[in-house]
Short mmCIF file of the C-alpha atoms (twelve columns), coordinates in Angstrom:
data_MODEL
# 
_entry.id   MODEL 
# 
loop_
_atom_site.group_PDB 
_atom_site.id 
_atom_site.type_symbol 
_atom_site.label_atom_id 
_atom_site.label_alt_id 
_atom_site.label_comp_id 
_atom_site.label_asym_id 
_atom_site.label_seq_id 
_atom_site.Cartn_x 
_atom_site.Cartn_y 
_atom_site.Cartn_z 
_atom_site.pdbx_PDB_model_num 
ATOM 1   C CA . MET A 1   -14.076 150.743 72.673 1 
ATOM 2   C CA . ALA A 2   -10.542 151.211 73.058 1 
ATOM 3   C CA . LEU A 3   -8.337  149.094 71.053 1 
ATOM 4   C CA . THR A 4   -5.820  146.573 72.631 1 
ATOM 5   C CA . GLU A 5   -2.257  146.997 71.789 1 
ATOM 6   C CA . GLN A 6   -2.360  144.007 69.948 1 
ATOM 7   C CA . GLN A 7   -5.296  144.951 67.729 1 
ATOM 8   C CA . LYS A 8   -3.376  148.384 67.072 1 
ATOM 9   C CA . GLN A 9   -0.327  146.518 65.672 1 
ATOM 10  C CA . LYS A 10  -2.771  144.186 63.513 1 
ATOM 11  C CA . LYS A 11  -4.371  147.175 62.028 1 
ATOM 12  C CA . ALA A 12  -1.074  149.199 61.306 1 
ATOM 13  C CA . LYS A 13  0.104   146.017 59.396 1 
ATOM 14  C CA . LEU A 14  -3.373  145.725 57.618 1 
ATOM 15  C CA . LYS A 15  -2.995  149.621 56.587 1 
ATOM 16  C CA . LYS A 16  0.965   149.159 55.370 1 
ATOM 17  C CA . SER A 17  0.055   146.324 53.359 1 
ATOM 18  C CA . ARG A 18  -2.815  148.154 51.646 1 
ATOM 19  C CA . GLN A 19  -0.441  151.146 51.184 1 
ATOM 20  C CA . LYS A 20  2.270   148.454 49.252 1 
ATOM 21  C CA . LYS A 21  -0.615  147.087 47.205 1 
ATOM 22  C CA . SER A 22  -2.032  150.511 45.930 1 
ATOM 23  C CA . ALA A 23  1.539   151.950 45.394 1 
ATOM 24  C CA . PRO A 24  1.921   152.561 41.625 1 
ATOM 25  C CA . ILE A 25  4.583   150.283 40.124 1 
ATOM 26  C CA . SER A 26  7.486   152.411 38.338 1 
ATOM 27  C CA . SER A 27  8.906   152.373 35.010 1 
ATOM 28  C CA . SER A 28  12.172  151.020 36.302 1 
ATOM 29  C CA . GLN A 29  10.341  148.165 37.799 1 
ATOM 30  C CA . LYS A 30  8.290   147.015 34.837 1 
ATOM 31  C CA . LEU A 31  11.395  147.300 32.682 1 
ATOM 32  C CA . LEU A 32  13.194  144.992 35.232 1 
ATOM 33  C CA . ALA A 33  10.254  142.738 35.037 1 
ATOM 34  C CA . LYS A 34  10.590  142.436 31.208 1 
ATOM 35  C CA . ILE A 35  14.517  142.132 31.352 1 
ATOM 36  C CA . THR A 36  14.258  139.318 33.820 1 
ATOM 37  C CA . PRO A 37  13.347  136.313 31.669 1 
ATOM 38  C CA . HIS A 38  16.299  137.260 29.239 1 
ATOM 39  C CA . ILE A 39  19.215  137.870 31.798 1 
ATOM 40  C CA . GLU A 40  20.400  134.021 31.798 1 
ATOM 41  C CA . HIS A 41  20.371  133.625 27.848 1 
ATOM 42  C CA . PRO A 42  23.840  133.729 26.047 1 
ATOM 43  C CA . PHE A 43  24.884  136.931 24.519 1 
ATOM 44  C CA . HIS A 44  24.225  137.555 20.696 1 
ATOM 45  C CA . GLU A 45  26.471  140.461 20.076 1 
ATOM 46  C CA . CYS A 46  27.435  143.863 21.968 1 
ATOM 47  C CA . LEU A 47  27.896  146.766 19.454 1 
ATOM 48  C CA . MET A 48  29.263  150.241 19.446 1 
ATOM 49  C CA . PRO A 49  29.824  152.917 16.873 1 
ATOM 50  C CA . HIS A 50  33.636  152.739 15.693 1 
ATOM 51  C CA . ASN A 51  33.480  156.580 16.022 1 
ATOM 52  C CA . LEU A 52  32.209  156.621 19.550 1 
ATOM 53  C CA . PHE A 53  34.738  158.551 21.533 1 
ATOM 54  C CA . GLU A 54  35.424  161.020 18.618 1 
ATOM 55  C CA . ALA A 55  31.363  161.891 18.102 1 
ATOM 56  C CA . GLY A 56  30.672  161.883 21.972 1 
ATOM 57  C CA . ILE A 57  27.641  160.047 21.814 1 
ATOM 58  C CA . GLY A 58  26.321  157.119 20.406 1 
ATOM 59  C CA . ASN A 59  24.223  153.893 20.810 1 
ATOM 60  C CA . ILE A 60  25.686  150.826 22.406 1 
ATOM 61  C CA . LEU A 61  23.581  147.708 21.869 1 
ATOM 62  C CA . ILE A 62  23.624  144.618 24.175 1 
ATOM 63  C CA . THR A 63  21.945  141.686 22.782 1 
ATOM 64  C CA . LYS A 64  20.959  138.316 24.114 1 
ATOM 65  C CA . ILE A 65  19.303  135.217 22.334 1 
ATOM 66  C CA . SER A 66  16.558  132.980 23.485 1 
ATOM 67  C CA . PRO A 67  16.409  129.117 22.728 1 
ATOM 68  C CA . GLN A 68  13.567  129.904 20.354 1 
ATOM 69  C CA . GLY A 69  15.716  132.546 18.413 1 
ATOM 70  C CA . GLU A 70  14.202  135.491 19.950 1 
ATOM 71  C CA . ILE A 71  16.453  138.676 20.265 1 
ATOM 72  C CA . ALA A 72  16.342  140.545 23.653 1 
ATOM 73  C CA . VAL A 73  17.773  144.200 22.584 1 
ATOM 74  C CA . CYS A 74  19.141  146.576 25.234 1 
ATOM 75  C CA . SER A 75  20.017  149.863 23.725 1 
ATOM 76  C CA . PHE A 76  22.040  152.442 25.800 1 
ATOM 77  C CA . ILE A 77  22.445  156.097 24.270 1 
ATOM 78  C CA . VAL A 78  25.863  157.063 26.001 1 
ATOM 79  C CA . ASP A 79  27.651  160.469 26.154 1 
ATOM 80  C CA . VAL A 80  31.226  159.561 26.799 1 
ATOM 81  C CA . HIS A 81  32.197  163.182 26.766 1 
ATOM 82  C CA . CYS A 82  29.914  164.436 29.785 1 
ATOM 83  C CA . LEU A 83  26.616  163.246 30.406 1 
ATOM 84  C CA . GLY A 84  26.935  159.312 30.670 1 
ATOM 85  C CA . ILE A 85  23.580  157.618 30.011 1 
ATOM 86  C CA . LYS A 86  21.256  159.758 28.510 1 
ATOM 87  C CA . GLN A 87  18.255  157.406 27.010 1 
ATOM 88  C CA . VAL A 88  17.603  153.614 27.418 1 
ATOM 89  C CA . LEU A 89  15.363  151.077 25.409 1 
ATOM 90  C CA . PHE A 90  14.527  147.615 25.576 1 
ATOM 91  C CA . LYS A 91  12.530  145.185 23.137 1 
ATOM 92  C CA . THR A 92  12.295  141.895 22.004 1 
ATOM 93  C CA . ILE A 93  12.295  141.054 18.270 1 
ATOM 94  C CA . SER A 94  12.976  138.279 16.178 1 
ATOM 95  C CA . ILE A 95  16.423  137.390 15.013 1 
ATOM 96  C CA . ASN A 96  15.420  138.446 11.301 1 
ATOM 97  C CA . GLU A 97  14.035  141.928 12.129 1 
ATOM 98  C CA . TYR A 98  16.959  142.472 14.310 1 
ATOM 99  C CA . GLU A 99  19.503  141.705 11.552 1 
ATOM 100 C CA . ASN A 100 17.347  142.926 8.562  1 
ATOM 101 C CA . VAL A 101 15.478  145.983 10.165 1 
ATOM 102 C CA . PHE A 102 16.432  147.091 13.751 1 
ATOM 103 C CA . LYS A 103 20.525  146.794 13.364 1 
ATOM 104 C CA . PRO A 104 20.456  148.524 9.898  1 
ATOM 105 C CA . SER A 105 18.360  151.436 11.124 1 
ATOM 106 C CA . ILE A 106 20.680  152.104 14.066 1 
ATOM 107 C CA . ILE A 107 23.653  152.154 11.811 1 
ATOM 108 C CA . LYS A 108 21.778  154.585 9.540  1 
ATOM 109 C CA . SER A 109 21.034  156.775 12.320 1 
ATOM 110 C CA . HIS A 110 24.578  157.303 13.149 1 
ATOM 111 C CA . GLY A 111 25.372  158.367 9.614  1 
ATOM 112 C CA . ASP A 112 26.042  154.753 8.363  1 
ATOM 113 C CA . TYR A 113 29.371  154.591 10.515 1 
ATOM 114 C CA . ALA A 114 30.743  151.117 10.807 1 
ATOM 115 C CA . PHE A 115 29.761  149.325 14.422 1 
ATOM 116 C CA . THR A 116 32.562  147.603 16.344 1 
ATOM 117 C CA . LYS A 117 31.878  144.341 18.390 1 
ATOM 118 C CA . LEU A 118 32.820  144.203 21.760 1 
ATOM 119 C CA . LYS A 119 32.939  141.594 24.429 1 
ATOM 120 C CA . PRO A 120 30.456  141.654 27.083 1 
ATOM 121 C CA . ALA A 121 33.102  142.687 29.722 1 
ATOM 122 C CA . CYS A 122 34.026  145.529 27.604 1 
ATOM 123 C CA . ALA A 123 30.844  146.863 26.908 1 
ATOM 124 C CA . LYS A 124 29.948  146.581 30.563 1 
ATOM 125 C CA . LYS A 125 33.187  148.531 31.650 1 
ATOM 126 C CA . LEU A 126 32.588  151.307 28.791 1 
ATOM 127 C CA . ILE A 127 29.076  151.748 29.885 1 
ATOM 128 C CA . GLU A 128 29.576  151.787 33.953 1 
ATOM 129 C CA . GLY A 129 32.819  154.366 33.103 1 
ATOM 130 C CA . ALA A 130 30.640  156.677 31.377 1 
ATOM 131 C CA . GLU A 131 27.937  156.398 34.053 1 
ATOM 132 C CA . GLN A 132 30.510  157.118 36.816 1 
ATOM 133 C CA . TYR A 133 32.238  159.954 34.842 1 
ATOM 134 C CA . ALA A 134 28.762  161.391 34.612 1 
ATOM 135 C CA . ILE A 135 28.439  161.140 38.431 1 
ATOM 136 C CA . SER A 136 31.660  162.547 39.013 1 
ATOM 137 C CA . LEU A 137 30.233  165.777 37.349 1 
ATOM 138 C CA . GLY A 138 27.478  166.095 39.464 1 
ATOM 139 C CA . MET A 139 25.173  164.514 36.353 1 
ATOM 140 C CA . SER A 140 22.299  162.238 36.779 1 
ATOM 141 C CA . ASN A 141 22.189  159.029 34.581 1 
ATOM 142 C CA . HIS A 142 18.777  158.082 33.088 1 
ATOM 143 C CA . LYS A 143 16.767  156.781 35.724 1 
ATOM 144 C CA . ASP A 144 15.869  153.370 34.144 1 
ATOM 145 C CA . TYR A 145 19.504  152.789 33.480 1 
ATOM 146 C CA . PRO A 146 19.988  150.489 36.455 1 
ATOM 147 C CA . ALA A 147 17.343  148.497 35.373 1 
ATOM 148 C CA . LEU A 148 18.679  147.971 31.942 1 
ATOM 149 C CA . LYS A 149 21.854  147.339 32.962 1 
ATOM 150 C CA . ALA A 150 20.637  144.155 34.898 1 
ATOM 151 C CA . ILE A 151 20.835  142.371 31.152 1 
ATOM 152 C CA . PHE A 152 24.591  141.469 32.225 1 
ATOM 153 C CA . GLY A 153 23.533  139.658 34.708 1 
ATOM 154 C CA . GLU A 154 25.410  138.414 38.248 1 
ATOM 155 C CA . GLU A 155 28.000  136.030 36.562 1 
ATOM 156 C CA . LYS A 156 31.614  137.221 35.922 1 
ATOM 157 C CA . LEU A 157 31.976  138.395 32.226 1 
ATOM 158 C CA . GLY A 158 35.813  137.791 32.378 1 
ATOM 159 C CA . ARG A 159 38.383  140.623 31.921 1 
ATOM 160 C CA . CYS A 160 38.252  143.404 29.567 1 
ATOM 161 C CA . TRP A 161 41.589  145.182 28.784 1 
ATOM 162 C CA . SER A 162 40.441  148.115 26.721 1 
ATOM 163 C CA . ARG A 163 40.672  151.595 28.543 1 
ATOM 164 C CA . TYR A 164 38.540  154.191 27.803 1 
ATOM 165 C CA . LYS A 165 39.098  157.734 28.334 1 
ATOM 166 C CA . TYR A 166 36.096  160.017 28.709 1 
ATOM 167 C CA . GLY A 167 35.678  163.641 28.022 1 
ATOM 168 C CA . LYS A 168 37.495  165.227 25.275 1 
ATOM 169 C CA . ASP A 169 40.891  166.839 25.367 1 
ATOM 170 C CA . LYS A 170 41.428  165.760 28.952 1 
ATOM 171 C CA . MET A 171 37.912  167.764 29.951 1 
ATOM 172 C CA . PRO A 172 34.187  167.163 30.007 1 
ATOM 173 C CA . TYR A 173 32.531  168.189 26.711 1 
ATOM 174 C CA . TYR A 174 28.815  169.596 26.920 1 
ATOM 175 C CA . VAL A 175 26.924  169.711 23.741 1 
ATOM 176 C CA . LYS A 176 23.302  170.666 24.208 1 
ATOM 177 C CA . GLY A 177 20.821  168.032 23.025 1 
ATOM 178 C CA . PRO A 178 17.983  168.449 20.797 1 
ATOM 179 C CA . ASN A 179 15.741  167.713 23.630 1 
ATOM 180 C CA . GLU A 180 17.372  169.841 26.080 1 
ATOM 181 C CA . THR A 181 15.889  173.116 26.697 1 
ATOM 182 C CA . ASP A 182 17.521  176.191 27.572 1 
ATOM 183 C CA . ALA A 183 17.148  175.800 31.043 1 
ATOM 184 C CA . ASP A 184 18.280  172.446 30.970 1 
ATOM 185 C CA . SER A 185 21.590  173.695 29.458 1 
ATOM 186 C CA . LYS A 186 22.003  176.338 32.047 1 
ATOM 187 C CA . ARG A 187 21.572  173.785 34.626 1 
ATOM 188 C CA . ILE A 188 24.251  171.608 33.060 1 
ATOM 189 C CA . ILE A 189 26.665  174.376 32.810 1 
ATOM 190 C CA . ARG A 190 26.255  175.435 36.016 1 
ATOM 191 C CA . LYS A 191 26.591  171.779 37.538 1 
ATOM 192 C CA . LEU A 192 30.099  171.795 35.438 1 
ATOM 193 C CA . GLU A 193 31.073  175.044 37.005 1 
ATOM 194 C CA . GLU A 194 30.363  173.794 40.241 1 
ATOM 195 C CA . SER A 195 31.744  170.353 40.029 1 
ATOM 196 C CA . CYS A 196 35.230  171.387 37.165 1 
ATOM 197 C CA . GLY A 197 35.557  175.215 38.093 1 
ATOM 198 C CA . PRO A 198 34.971  177.701 35.376 1 
ATOM 199 C CA . GLY A 199 37.238  177.243 32.267 1 
ATOM 200 C CA . ASN A 200 37.924  173.597 33.155 1 
ATOM 201 C CA . PHE A 201 35.457  172.212 30.695 1 
ATOM 202 C CA . HIS A 202 33.924  172.819 27.111 1 
ATOM 203 C CA . PHE A 203 30.639  173.443 26.057 1 
ATOM 204 C CA . ARG A 204 28.567  173.959 22.894 1 
ATOM 205 C CA . SER A 205 24.849  175.009 22.959 1 
# 
């Protein structure tokens, strides 16, 4: 028996509903779900390596603290010379573990260079500047970066008067990372040639 137009529409809606329910949840969606309960909490501290723009890459930490003293840690590994946001991490730990284990381990991984405190507005400005610089070069930031960036919330954070200059010696500077294959490196250099032109960037493989 032929279906009526109303029955066809109902069947189509049911099929669409089933497809939505069966659609896999992305890593970004999972990450955002974990971060959301912490967005309204106050900032604990924002940190960056003192030598970030000299070294070119480093770990920027954004932390918030709950009324119970739990620390929500958002870690952005940022390449300010070329590639933008390379890696992200979110975790919740006790304030004792953060101060005595996690933060010291991050500092040690940066050669024991001092970390500098940032105002939240400046941390956001620095990270977003690196993101936009990478995009201008044809690069893609980490796929979960937009979810992690939600930690800054929707409220205005005030002004940041600091100015951040990306690249090195007024040019992009690409350094092949330990997790990048030769194919990755060639692809990045090709993108730099397309966006900047040959000879208008530095690289070290």
